[in-house]
C-alpha positions as CSV (number, residue, x, y, z in Angstrom):
1,X,0.0,0.0,0.0
2,X,1.4,3.4,-1.0
3,X,-1.2,5.7,0.5
4,X,-2.9,6.2,3.8
5,X,-4.6,3.4,5.7
6,X,-8.4,3.5,5.4
7,X,-9.4,1.1,8.1
8,X,-8.2,0.1,11.6
9,X,-8.5,-3.0,13.8
10,X,-8.8,-1.9,17.4
11,X,-8.2,-4.3,20.3
12,X,-10.7,-3.7,23.1
13,X,-8.7,-5.8,25.6
14,X,-5.1,-6.9,25.9
15,X,-6.0,-10.3,27.4
16,X,-8.0,-13.1,25.7
17,X,-9.6,-16.0,27.5
18,X,-9.7,-18.1,24.2
19,X,-5.8,-18.1,24.2
20,X,-5.4,-19.9,20.9
21,X,-2.2,-21.9,20.9
22,X,-1.3,-20.6,17.4
23,X,-1.7,-16.9,18.4
24,X,1.4,-14.8,18.5
25,X,0.1,-11.2,18.4
26,X,2.6,-8.7,19.8
27,X,0.4,-7.0,22.5
28,X,-0.8,-9.5,25.0
29,X,-1.4,-7.8,28.4
30,X,-4.1,-7.4,31.0
31,X,-6.8,-4.7,31.1
32,X,-9.4,-3.1,28.8
33,X,-9.1,-0.2,26.4
34,X,-10.1,2.9,28.2
35,X,-12.5,5.4,26.6
36,X,-10.1,8.3,26.7
37,X,-7.4,6.5,24.9
38,X,-10.0,5.2,22.4
39,X,-11.4,8.6,21.7
40,X,-7.9,10.0,21.1
41,X,-7.3,7.0,18.8
42,X,-10.4,7.7,16.8
43,X,-9.4,11.4,16.5
44,X,-6.0,10.6,15.2
45,X,-7.3,7.9,12.8
46,X,-10.0,10.3,11.5
47,X,-7.3,12.9,10.8
48,X,-5.5,10.2,8.7
49,X,-8.6,9.6,6.6
50,X,-9.6,6.3,8.3
51,X,-13.3,5.8,7.7
52,X,-14.0,2.4,9.3
53,X,-12.9,0.6,12.5
54,X,-13.3,-3.0,13.6
55,X,-13.5,-3.8,17.3
56,X,-11.7,-7.0,18.2
57,X,-10.2,-8.5,21.4
58,X,-9.5,-10.1,23.5
59,X,-13.2,-10.5,23.4
60,X,-15.0,-7.3,22.7
61,X,-18.3,-8.4,24.4
62,X,-16.4,-8.5,27.7
63,X,-15.6,-4.7,27.5
64,X,-17.7,-3.0,30.2
65,X,-18.4,0.0,27.9
66,X,-18.9,-1.7,24.6
67,X,-21.9,0.3,23.6
68,X,-20.1,3.5,24.2
69,X,-17.1,2.3,22.1
70,X,-19.5,1.7,19.2
71,X,-21.3,5.0,19.5
72,X,-18.1,7.0,19.8
73,X,-16.9,5.6,16.5
74,X,-20.2,6.4,14.8
75,X,-20.0,9.9,16.2
76,X,-16.7,10.3,14.4
77,X,-18.5,9.3,11.2
78,X,-16.9,5.9,11.0
79,X,-18.5,2.6,10.1
80,X,-18.1,0.1,12.9
81,X,-17.7,-3.7,12.6
82,X,-16.7,-6.4,15.1
83,X,-14.8,-9.6,15.3
84,X,-15.9,-11.8,18.2
85,X,-15.7,-15.3,19.6
86,X,-19.0,-14.9,21.5
87,X,-20.6,-18.2,22.4
88,X,-21.7,-17.9,26.1
89,X,-25.2,-16.6,26.6
90,X,-24.0,-13.4,28.3
91,X,-21.6,-12.7,25.5
92,X,-24.3,-13.2,22.8
93,X,-26.8,-11.0,24.7
94,X,-24.2,-8.2,25.0
95,X,-23.5,-8.6,21.3
96,X,-27.1,-8.4,20.4
97,X,-27.5,-5.1,22.1
98,X,-25.1,-3.4,19.7
99,X,-25.5,-5.5,16.6
100,X,-27.9,-3.2,14.9
101,X,-25.3,-0.4,15.1
102,X,-22.6,-2.5,13.4
103,X,-21.9,-2.6,9.6
104,X,-21.1,-6.3,10.0
105,X,-20.2,-8.9,12.6
106,X,-17.6,-11.6,12.1
107,X,-17.7,-14.6,14.4
108,X,-14.4,-16.6,14.6
109,X,-14.4,-20.4,14.4
110,X,-11.7,-23.1,14.1
111,X,-11.6,-26.2,12.0
112,X,-11.3,-29.5,13.9
113,X,-7.6,-29.6,13.2
114,X,-7.2,-26.0,14.3
115,X,-9.1,-26.6,17.5
116,X,-6.7,-29.4,18.3
117,X,-3.6,-27.4,17.4
118,X,-4.8,-24.3,19.3
119,X,-6.6,-26.0,22.1
120,X,-9.8,-24.1,21.4
121,X,-13.5,-25.0,21.3
122,X,-14.8,-22.5,18.7
123,X,-16.8,-24.8,16.4
124,X,-18.3,-23.5,13.2
125,X,-21.7,-24.7,14.3
126,X,-21.6,-22.7,17.6
127,X,-20.4,-19.7,15.6
128,X,-23.4,-19.9,13.3
129,X,-25.7,-20.1,16.3
130,X,-24.3,-16.8,17.5
131,X,-24.8,-15.2,14.1
132,X,-28.4,-16.5,14.0
133,X,-29.1,-14.7,17.3
134,X,-28.2,-11.2,16.2
135,X,-29.8,-8.7,13.9
136,X,-26.7,-7.3,11.9
137,X,-27.4,-7.2,8.2
138,X,-24.0,-8.7,7.2
139,X,-23.0,-11.8,9.1
140,X,-19.7,-13.5,8.5
141,X,-18.3,-16.8,9.8
142,X,-14.5,-16.7,9.8
143,X,-12.9,-20.2,9.9
144,X,-9.2,-20.7,10.8
145,X,-8.2,-23.8,8.9
146,X,-5.8,-26.6,9.6
147,X,-5.8,-30.3,8.6
148,X,-9.2,-30.1,6.8
149,X,-11.0,-33.2,5.7
150,X,-13.4,-33.7,2.8
151,X,-16.3,-34.5,5.1
152,X,-15.7,-31.6,7.4
153,X,-15.8,-29.2,4.4
154,X,-18.9,-30.8,3.1
155,X,-20.6,-30.4,6.5
156,X,-19.4,-26.8,6.8
157,X,-20.8,-25.9,3.3
158,X,-24.2,-27.3,4.4
159,X,-24.2,-25.3,7.6
160,X,-23.2,-22.0,5.9
161,X,-25.8,-22.5,3.1
162,X,-28.6,-23.2,5.5
163,X,-27.8,-20.2,7.7
164,X,-27.4,-17.8,4.8
165,X,-24.2,-16.3,6.2
166,X,-21.0,-15.3,4.4
167,X,-17.9,-17.3,5.1
168,X,-14.2,-16.4,5.1
169,X,-11.2,-18.7,5.6
170,X,-7.7,-18.2,6.9
171,X,-4.9,-20.7,7.3
172,X,-3.3,-21.2,10.7
173,X,-0.2,-18.9,10.9
174,X,2.7,-20.4,13.0
175,X,5.9,-18.8,14.1
176,X,9.3,-20.6,14.5
177,X,8.6,-21.6,18.2
178,X,5.3,-23.1,17.3
179,X,6.8,-25.1,14.5
180,X,9.5,-26.5,16.7
181,X,7.1,-27.3,19.4
182,X,4.9,-29.3,17.0
183,X,7.9,-31.0,15.3
184,X,7.1,-29.5,11.9
185,X,9.3,-27.8,9.4
186,X,8.3,-24.7,7.5
187,X,7.9,-26.9,4.4
188,X,5.5,-29.2,6.2
189,X,3.5,-26.1,7.2
190,X,3.3,-24.7,3.7
191,X,2.3,-28.0,2.2
192,X,-0.5,-28.4,4.7
193,X,-1.8,-24.9,3.8
194,X,-2.1,-25.8,0.1
195,X,-3.7,-29.2,0.9
196,X,-6.3,-27.4,3.0
197,X,-6.9,-24.9,0.1
198,X,-7.4,-27.8,-2.3
199,X,-10.1,-29.4,-0.1
200,X,-11.8,-26.1,0.5
201,X,-11.9,-25.5,-3.3
202,X,-14.1,-28.6,-3.8
203,X,-16.9,-27.0,-1.8
204,X,-16.3,-23.2,-1.9
205,X,-15.4,-20.7,-4.6
206,X,-12.0,-19.6,-3.2
207,X,-11.0,-16.2,-4.6
208,X,-7.7,-15.7,-6.4
209,X,-6.8,-13.5,-3.5
210,X,-6.8,-16.5,-1.2
211,X,-4.2,-18.3,-3.3
212,X,-2.2,-15.1,-3.5
213,X,-2.3,-14.8,0.2
214,X,-0.8,-18.3,0.6
215,X,2.0,-17.3,-1.7
216,X,2.6,-14.2,0.4
217,X,2.7,-16.3,3.6
218,X,5.3,-18.6,2.0
219,X,7.5,-15.6,1.1
220,X,7.2,-14.2,4.6
221,X,7.9,-17.5,6.4
222,X,10.8,-18.7,4.4
223,X,13.2,-15.9,5.3
224,X,12.6,-16.5,9.0
225,X,14.4,-19.8,8.8
226,X,17.5,-18.0,7.5
227,X,17.7,-15.7,10.6
228,X,16.1,-12.7,9.0
229,X,12.9,-11.0,10.3
230,X,10.3,-9.8,7.9
231,X,8.5,-6.5,8.5
232,X,4.8,-7.0,9.1
233,X,2.8,-4.3,7.4
234,X,-0.8,-4.5,6.3
235,X,-3.2,-2.1,4.7
236,X,-5.2,-2.0,7.9
237,X,-3.8,-0.3,11.0
238,X,-3.9,-2.2,14.3
239,X,-4.3,-0.5,17.6
240,X,-3.5,-2.2,20.9
241,X,-5.7,-1.8,24.0
242,X,-2.9,0.3,25.5
243,X,-3.1,2.8,22.6
244,X,-0.2,1.8,20.4
245,X,-0.7,1.7,16.7
246,X,1.0,-1.0,14.6
247,X,0.8,-1.8,10.9
248,X,0.0,-5.4,11.8
249,X,-1.2,-7.3,14.9
250,X,2.0,-9.3,14.8
251,X,4.4,-6.4,14.2
252,X,6.8,-5.1,16.8
253,X,7.2,-1.5,15.6
254,X,4.5,0.8,17.0
255,X,3.7,4.4,17.7
256,X,1.6,5.7,20.5
257,X,-1.6,7.5,19.8
258,X,-0.3,10.2,22.3
259,X,2.7,10.8,20.0
260,X,2.9,14.0,17.9
261,X,0.6,14.0,14.8
262,X,3.6,14.2,12.5
263,X,5.1,11.1,14.0
264,X,1.8,9.2,13.7
265,X,1.4,10.3,10.1
266,X,4.9,9.2,9.1
267,X,4.4,5.8,10.7
268,X,1.0,5.1,9.0
269,X,2.0,6.4,5.6
270,X,5.2,4.4,5.2
271,X,4.9,2.1,2.2
272,X,3.5,-1.4,3.0
């Protein structure tokens, strides 16, 4: 990306009870995003031309002032969406109270293999149950994929079709430590990603962008084994719950929302 970022992913909490075994985001900590930091973040993002934010976690439905977070973004003239793992009754009830204010809601789920790898319980079926319970116009099931089987994909296609929701897929992303822990090489990891894509392709119309993404992950992963670190920059800004902006949830470089405007602008407009 050569211009300004247009969207931002905002973490509402530094901690996450799901604690996926394959997560390696750079900002894990305790505590919730406070509204003063959030309001300043929105102000700085608006100045940069950002017109949409997505609230994520931790788990956004655990934030004690979730409704205020949504309304503040709308007051800044931004569209608001949410990524959630809400499954418990209290979480779904909280989500339903703000769902009508959201442009879309994405519910995260894991394939059977990803659940084993990450030690999670976010099934696709329970994710669809959450989507059925809310009134948002655009509902998306986002499935993290690993070790897919033909029967699992066939069942998932049936669930998605019956529920009338959109579906997105992402491969599990592993770092060097996770690969060593699981006794896998980078090549094993890359091969599994393409095997999963082949199975998905039998039941879903995968976009060309998905295949391109797998190629980008390959290019990003391979240099790591040679001792070099790649710079993680996406077209969407990421804001930690403590008010630090990154160009990627997994990136180390950051700038505080309390930094001078010129410093924030320089950080966000660097080529991606």
